[in-house]
C-alpha positions as CSV (number, residue, x, y, z in Angstrom):
1,X,32.0,9.1,27.7
2,X,35.5,8.1,29.0
3,X,37.6,6.6,26.0
4,X,38.4,2.8,26.1
5,X,39.5,1.8,22.9
6,X,43.2,2.1,21.7
7,X,42.9,2.4,18.2
8,X,42.5,5.7,15.4
9,X,40.1,6.0,12.8
10,X,41.5,7.0,9.5
11,X,39.9,10.3,8.2
12,X,38.1,9.7,4.8
13,X,35.0,11.1,4.1
14,X,34.3,9.2,1.0
15,X,34.5,5.8,2.9
16,X,31.1,6.6,4.3
17,X,29.5,6.5,0.9
18,X,31.9,4.6,-1.3
19,X,30.1,1.5,-3.1
20,X,31.3,-1.9,-2.3
21,X,32.6,-3.0,-5.9
22,X,35.1,-5.9,-6.5
23,X,34.2,-7.6,-3.3
24,X,34.8,-11.5,-2.5
25,X,31.5,-13.4,-2.3
26,X,28.9,-12.0,-0.1
27,X,28.9,-13.3,3.7
28,X,32.4,-14.9,3.4
29,X,35.0,-13.9,5.7
30,X,37.1,-11.9,3.2
31,X,33.8,-10.0,2.6
32,X,33.2,-9.5,6.3
33,X,36.9,-8.5,6.8
34,X,36.9,-5.9,4.0
35,X,33.1,-4.2,4.9
36,X,34.3,-4.0,8.7
37,X,37.8,-2.2,7.3
38,X,35.6,0.2,5.5
39,X,33.0,0.9,8.4
40,X,35.3,1.4,11.0
41,X,38.7,2.6,9.3
42,X,40.3,-0.3,10.9
43,X,40.8,-4.2,10.7
44,X,38.9,-5.8,13.0
45,X,41.7,-7.1,15.2
46,X,41.7,-3.6,16.5
47,X,38.1,-3.8,17.6
48,X,36.9,-4.9,21.0
49,X,35.1,-7.8,20.8
50,X,31.1,-8.1,21.4
51,X,31.1,-11.9,22.6
52,X,33.4,-14.5,23.2
53,X,32.8,-15.9,19.6
54,X,35.1,-14.7,16.8
55,X,32.0,-16.2,14.2
56,X,29.3,-13.8,15.8
57,X,31.5,-10.7,16.2
58,X,32.4,-10.8,12.6
59,X,28.4,-10.7,12.1
60,X,27.7,-8.4,14.8
61,X,30.5,-5.8,14.0
62,X,29.0,-5.7,10.2
63,X,25.6,-5.1,11.4
64,X,26.5,-2.4,14.1
65,X,29.0,-0.6,11.5
66,X,26.1,-0.3,9.1
67,X,23.7,1.0,11.8
68,X,26.4,3.4,12.9
69,X,27.2,4.7,9.2
70,X,23.7,5.2,8.7
71,X,22.2,6.6,11.9
72,X,24.9,7.9,13.6
73,X,28.1,9.3,11.8
74,X,25.9,10.6,8.7
75,X,24.9,13.5,10.8
76,X,27.3,13.7,13.8
77,X,30.5,14.6,10.9
78,X,28.3,17.7,9.9
79,X,27.9,18.8,13.3
80,X,31.2,18.2,14.7
81,X,35.2,17.9,14.0
82,X,36.7,14.5,14.9
83,X,39.6,13.6,13.2
84,X,40.8,11.1,15.5
85,X,37.1,9.3,15.5
86,X,36.7,9.3,19.2
87,X,33.0,9.4,19.3
88,X,33.0,6.4,17.0
89,X,35.4,4.8,19.8
90,X,33.1,5.7,22.3
91,X,29.9,4.6,21.1
92,X,31.9,1.0,19.9
93,X,33.2,0.6,23.2
94,X,29.9,1.0,25.1
95,X,28.3,-1.5,22.5
96,X,30.7,-4.2,23.3
97,X,30.1,-3.6,27.0
98,X,26.2,-4.3,26.4
99,X,27.1,-7.4,24.4
100,X,29.3,-8.9,26.6
101,X,27.2,-8.2,29.6
102,X,24.3,-9.5,27.8
103,X,26.1,-12.8,26.8
104,X,27.0,-13.4,30.3
105,X,23.9,-12.9,31.6
106,X,22.4,-15.5,29.0
107,X,25.0,-18.1,30.2
108,X,23.2,-18.1,33.5
109,X,19.9,-19.2,31.5
110,X,18.9,-22.7,31.8
111,X,17.8,-22.4,28.3
112,X,16.3,-26.2,27.9
113,X,13.4,-25.0,30.7
114,X,12.9,-21.7,29.1
115,X,12.5,-22.8,25.4
116,X,10.7,-26.2,25.9
117,X,8.7,-25.3,29.2
118,X,8.1,-21.6,29.9
119,X,7.8,-20.6,26.1
120,X,5.2,-23.7,25.8
121,X,3.4,-22.6,28.7
122,X,2.8,-19.1,27.1
123,X,2.3,-20.8,23.4
124,X,-0.4,-23.0,25.2
125,X,-2.4,-20.3,27.0
126,X,-2.3,-18.2,23.4
127,X,-4.1,-21.4,21.9
128,X,-6.6,-21.9,24.4
129,X,-7.5,-18.6,25.2
130,X,-8.3,-17.7,21.3
131,X,-10.2,-21.1,20.9
132,X,-12.3,-19.9,24.3
133,X,-12.4,-16.2,22.6
134,X,-14.1,-17.7,19.2
135,X,-16.5,-20.0,21.5
136,X,-17.7,-16.8,23.0
137,X,-18.3,-14.9,19.8
138,X,-22.2,-14.3,19.3
139,X,-22.9,-15.3,23.2
140,X,-24.0,-13.2,26.0
141,X,-20.3,-14.0,27.3
142,X,-19.1,-12.2,24.6
143,X,-17.6,-8.6,24.9
144,X,-19.4,-6.1,22.5
145,X,-16.8,-4.5,20.4
146,X,-16.7,-3.8,16.8
147,X,-13.5,-6.4,17.2
148,X,-15.2,-8.9,19.0
149,X,-13.1,-11.6,18.6
150,X,-9.9,-9.8,19.4
151,X,-11.6,-8.5,22.4
152,X,-12.4,-11.5,23.9
153,X,-8.8,-12.8,23.6
154,X,-7.5,-9.3,25.2
155,X,-10.0,-10.1,28.3
156,X,-8.9,-13.9,28.8
157,X,-5.1,-13.6,27.8
158,X,-4.1,-10.0,26.9
159,X,-1.0,-8.3,27.4
160,X,-1.8,-5.4,29.7
161,X,0.2,-3.0,27.3
162,X,-2.2,-4.1,24.4
163,X,-5.5,-2.3,24.5
164,X,-7.9,-1.8,22.0
165,X,-9.3,1.7,23.8
166,X,-5.9,3.0,24.4
167,X,-3.1,2.1,21.6
168,X,-0.6,4.4,23.2
169,X,-0.3,2.3,26.2
170,X,2.2,0.0,24.1
171,X,4.6,3.1,23.5
172,X,4.5,3.7,27.2
173,X,5.2,0.5,28.2
174,X,8.1,0.4,25.7
175,X,9.5,3.4,27.0
176,X,9.5,2.6,30.4
177,X,10.9,-1.1,29.9
178,X,13.9,0.3,27.8
179,X,14.5,2.8,30.6
180,X,14.7,-0.2,33.3
181,X,16.9,-2.0,30.7
182,X,19.3,1.0,30.2
183,X,20.1,1.5,34.0
184,X,20.8,-2.1,34.3
185,X,22.7,-2.4,31.5
186,X,24.9,0.6,31.1
187,X,27.9,1.4,32.8
188,X,27.5,3.8,35.8
189,X,29.1,6.6,34.3
190,X,27.2,6.3,30.7
191,X,23.9,5.7,33.2
192,X,24.2,8.9,34.7
193,X,24.6,10.9,31.8
194,X,21.4,12.1,30.0
195,X,22.8,12.2,26.5
196,X,24.2,8.8,26.7
197,X,21.2,6.9,27.9
198,X,18.9,8.7,25.6
199,X,21.2,7.4,22.8
200,X,21.1,4.1,24.0
201,X,17.7,3.9,24.7
202,X,16.7,5.3,21.4
203,X,18.7,2.5,19.4
204,X,17.5,-0.3,21.5
205,X,14.0,1.3,21.8
206,X,12.8,2.8,18.5
207,X,15.6,1.2,16.3
208,X,15.3,-2.4,17.3
209,X,12.4,-3.1,19.8
210,X,9.5,-1.4,18.2
211,X,10.7,-2.6,14.8
212,X,10.7,-6.2,15.9
213,X,7.5,-5.9,17.5
214,X,5.9,-4.0,14.5
215,X,7.2,-6.5,11.7
216,X,7.3,-9.8,13.2
217,X,3.7,-9.2,14.2
218,X,2.0,-9.5,11.0
219,X,0.7,-12.6,10.1
220,X,2.3,-13.0,6.7
221,X,5.4,-12.8,8.0
222,X,4.9,-14.8,11.3
223,X,3.7,-17.5,8.2
224,X,6.9,-17.1,6.3
225,X,9.0,-17.5,9.1
226,X,7.3,-21.1,10.0
227,X,7.8,-21.9,6.3
228,X,11.4,-20.9,6.1
229,X,12.0,-23.2,9.5
230,X,10.0,-26.0,8.5
231,X,11.8,-26.0,5.1
232,X,15.4,-25.9,6.6
233,X,14.2,-28.7,9.1
234,X,13.1,-30.9,6.2
235,X,16.0,-30.7,4.0
236,X,17.7,-34.1,3.5
237,X,20.7,-35.0,1.1
238,X,19.2,-36.7,-2.0
239,X,22.1,-38.8,-2.9
240,X,22.5,-42.2,-2.3
241,X,25.3,-43.4,-0.3
242,X,27.2,-46.7,-0.2
243,X,26.3,-48.8,2.2
244,X,29.6,-48.7,3.8
245,X,28.9,-45.0,4.2
246,X,25.6,-45.6,5.6
247,X,26.7,-48.0,8.1
248,X,29.4,-45.9,9.2
249,X,26.8,-42.8,9.8
250,X,24.6,-45.2,11.7
251,X,27.7,-45.9,14.2
252,X,28.3,-42.4,14.6
253,X,24.7,-41.8,15.4
254,X,24.5,-44.1,18.0
255,X,27.5,-42.8,19.5
256,X,25.8,-39.1,19.4
257,X,23.0,-40.8,21.2
258,X,25.4,-42.3,24.0
259,X,27.2,-39.3,24.5
260,X,23.9,-37.3,24.4
261,X,22.6,-39.9,27.6
262,X,25.8,-39.9,29.3
263,X,27.4,-36.4,29.3
264,X,27.0,-34.1,32.1
265,X,26.5,-30.4,32.2
266,X,27.7,-29.3,35.5
267,X,28.2,-25.8,34.8
268,X,24.2,-25.3,33.5
269,X,21.3,-24.7,36.3
270,X,19.6,-27.6,38.0
271,X,16.2,-27.8,36.2
272,X,13.3,-26.8,38.6
273,X,11.0,-28.7,37.0
274,X,11.2,-32.5,36.0
275,X,11.7,-32.7,32.1
276,X,8.7,-35.4,31.8
277,X,6.2,-32.3,33.3
278,X,7.6,-29.6,30.6
279,X,4.9,-28.1,28.8
280,X,6.2,-28.9,25.5
281,X,4.6,-32.5,26.0
282,X,1.1,-31.7,26.3
283,X,1.2,-28.6,24.2
284,X,2.0,-31.2,21.3
285,X,-0.6,-33.7,22.3
286,X,-3.3,-31.0,22.2
287,X,-1.4,-30.2,18.6
288,X,-1.7,-33.8,17.3
289,X,-4.8,-34.8,19.4
290,X,-2.7,-38.0,20.7
291,X,-5.2,-38.6,23.6
292,X,-8.3,-38.4,21.9
293,X,-7.2,-40.6,18.8
294,X,-5.3,-42.8,20.8
295,X,-6.8,-43.0,24.2
296,X,-5.1,-46.2,25.4
297,X,-1.7,-45.3,24.0
298,X,-1.9,-42.2,25.5
299,X,-3.0,-43.9,29.1
300,X,0.2,-46.0,28.8
301,X,2.7,-43.4,27.8
302,X,1.4,-40.9,30.5
303,X,1.3,-43.7,33.3
304,X,5.0,-44.8,32.4
305,X,6.5,-41.5,32.2
306,X,4.8,-40.8,36.4
307,X,6.8,-43.7,37.1
308,X,10.1,-43.2,35.4
309,X,10.0,-39.5,36.7
310,X,10.5,-40.8,40.0
311,X,13.9,-42.2,39.1
312,X,16.9,-39.7,39.5
313,X,18.6,-41.6,36.8
314,X,16.2,-41.5,34.0
315,X,15.5,-37.7,34.7
316,X,19.7,-37.3,34.5
317,X,19.5,-39.1,31.2
318,X,16.3,-37.0,29.7
319,X,18.4,-33.4,30.9
320,X,21.6,-34.7,29.2
321,X,19.7,-35.4,26.0
322,X,17.6,-32.0,26.1
323,X,20.7,-30.1,26.9
324,X,22.8,-31.5,24.4
325,X,20.3,-30.7,21.5
326,X,19.5,-27.0,23.2
327,X,23.2,-26.0,23.4
328,X,25.3,-28.4,20.8
329,X,22.5,-28.1,18.1
330,X,20.5,-24.7,18.5
331,X,22.3,-22.3,20.8
332,X,25.5,-22.4,18.4
333,X,27.9,-19.6,17.3
334,X,26.7,-20.6,13.6
335,X,22.9,-20.2,14.5
336,X,23.4,-17.1,16.3
337,X,25.4,-15.7,13.3
338,X,23.0,-16.9,10.5
339,X,20.6,-14.8,12.7
340,X,22.4,-12.0,13.1
341,X,23.1,-12.1,9.1
342,X,19.7,-12.7,8.3
343,X,18.6,-9.4,10.3
344,X,21.4,-7.7,8.5
345,X,20.3,-8.7,4.9
346,X,16.9,-7.5,5.8
347,X,18.2,-4.3,7.3
348,X,20.5,-3.7,4.9
349,X,20.1,-5.6,1.7
350,X,22.9,-4.3,-0.2
351,X,25.5,-3.5,3.1
352,X,25.1,0.1,1.9
353,X,21.8,1.7,2.9
354,X,18.7,1.1,5.2
355,X,16.1,-0.5,3.5
356,X,13.5,2.1,3.7
357,X,11.5,0.4,0.8
358,X,8.0,-0.7,1.9
359,X,8.1,-4.5,2.8
360,X,6.1,-6.9,0.4
361,X,2.4,-7.0,1.9
362,X,-0.1,-9.1,0.4
363,X,-2.8,-7.1,-1.1
364,X,-5.8,-9.7,-1.3
365,X,-7.2,-12.3,0.6
366,X,-6.3,-14.6,-1.9
367,X,-2.5,-14.0,-1.4
368,X,-2.3,-14.2,2.3
369,X,-4.4,-17.6,2.0
370,X,-1.6,-18.7,-0.3
371,X,1.2,-17.7,2.1
372,X,-0.5,-19.5,4.8
373,X,-1.3,-22.6,2.8
374,X,2.6,-22.9,1.9
375,X,3.4,-22.6,5.5
376,X,1.3,-25.7,6.1
377,X,2.5,-27.3,3.4
378,X,6.0,-26.7,4.5
379,X,5.0,-27.6,8.1
380,X,3.5,-31.1,7.2
381,X,6.4,-32.2,5.4
382,X,8.1,-31.8,8.5
383,X,6.0,-33.8,10.8
384,X,4.0,-35.8,8.3
385,X,1.6,-36.7,11.2
386,X,-2.5,-37.4,9.5
387,X,-3.7,-36.0,12.8
388,X,-1.2,-33.1,13.1
389,X,-3.8,-29.9,13.5
390,X,-1.2,-27.5,11.6
391,X,-4.6,-25.5,10.6
392,X,-5.3,-24.5,14.1
393,X,-1.6,-23.6,15.2
394,X,-1.3,-21.2,12.0
395,X,-4.4,-19.8,12.0
396,X,-3.8,-18.4,15.6
397,X,-1.4,-16.0,14.3
398,X,-4.2,-14.2,12.2
399,X,-4.3,-10.9,13.9
400,X,-2.0,-8.6,14.3
401,X,-3.3,-7.5,17.4
402,X,-3.4,-10.7,18.9
403,X,0.1,-11.3,17.7
404,X,1.5,-8.3,19.3
405,X,-0.1,-9.5,23.2
406,X,2.0,-13.0,22.1
407,X,4.9,-11.3,21.2
408,X,4.9,-8.9,24.2
409,X,4.4,-11.8,26.6
410,X,7.6,-13.7,25.0
411,X,9.4,-11.1,25.2
412,X,8.6,-10.5,29.0
413,X,9.6,-14.4,29.3
414,X,12.4,-13.8,27.5
415,X,13.8,-10.3,29.7
416,X,12.8,-11.4,32.9
417,X,15.5,-14.7,32.6
418,X,18.0,-12.4,31.3
419,X,17.3,-9.6,33.7
420,X,15.6,-11.1,36.9
421,X,15.8,-7.7,38.7
422,X,13.3,-6.6,36.5
423,X,10.6,-8.3,39.0
424,X,11.7,-6.3,41.7
425,X,11.3,-2.9,39.3
């Protein structure tokens, strides 16, 4: 590796194990600045930028620093003498290169179509395949296996890396995928170095990707995540505001709607699919059973949409609204930094050592059903529709093997959009 950073790290072996005391309030800017200084031995201003957002960088520098202290510096300082911290400099510079390249790739993606069309195509196929798999159970069309339902699902919509008879295939697929990704992401000199490439593959594959797939495919984890997102979406201020403030807030909302409908996202790629044809709409229809409950209203809505989608102005208006919602409300620096912060809290609860204690796992069926019920109650508070089939939606995440197949399909979708070169590989 060639040196890219200009800072020198202060040598202090006690810094790596020194408990954090007399700290400002956790996650405040002052707290993060102090944590970063203890982790790297320099102030954050001396570190390379990971992204174009200082808010995201604050969280990323803290998370990466904790990772390096736990999994790299702990053994490296026992096998090598590196007074100036050149090895740490190289690792941080390499990570900065990867994150900046990843950001540039993400800026080229049409996130509106990815999140509201492509993603819901995957989710829709998942729900349909699970319904069909349940229908086949006990019939001559069912696969004769101990895990009959799971085998039926995998034959209908399974990811090729998930096989009941060859569980090692998932590990093999992950290794091949990570190798391909590192070849595209690493600079030429690091990609040609076996040591650098193996280090990056180990960090990304074993410490990140494998843990994400294993931990987030448990049914109770997914239900808890759905509950947390639903509760965050349903929070409303309970204090009653004066009439003038309500009127002023209403005026601002009208202004936002006008801005959402008229602003132009010229820098964003033109959608390949009409907004009215996005898969999110039929997915919601099946979830709410709108076409079955209100057949006449469904005909009116679909006919009107079919007529309006012929208008370029209408399509432009819908595209602007969705782009504003996605880019100005969802994919913001605050949202991304909150996600990184949540990841840090899970992996390093006290910002000192990696959390090696076992996760809470429901021990009884009653505990599991209670978690599922809490997620259903939280969803019902958000959508409050009497015909919303939340039971069917939450039940689709019942089995870990099926969740793994779904997770890999979603990861493949995301990676293909971020790294289009994978299609040719």
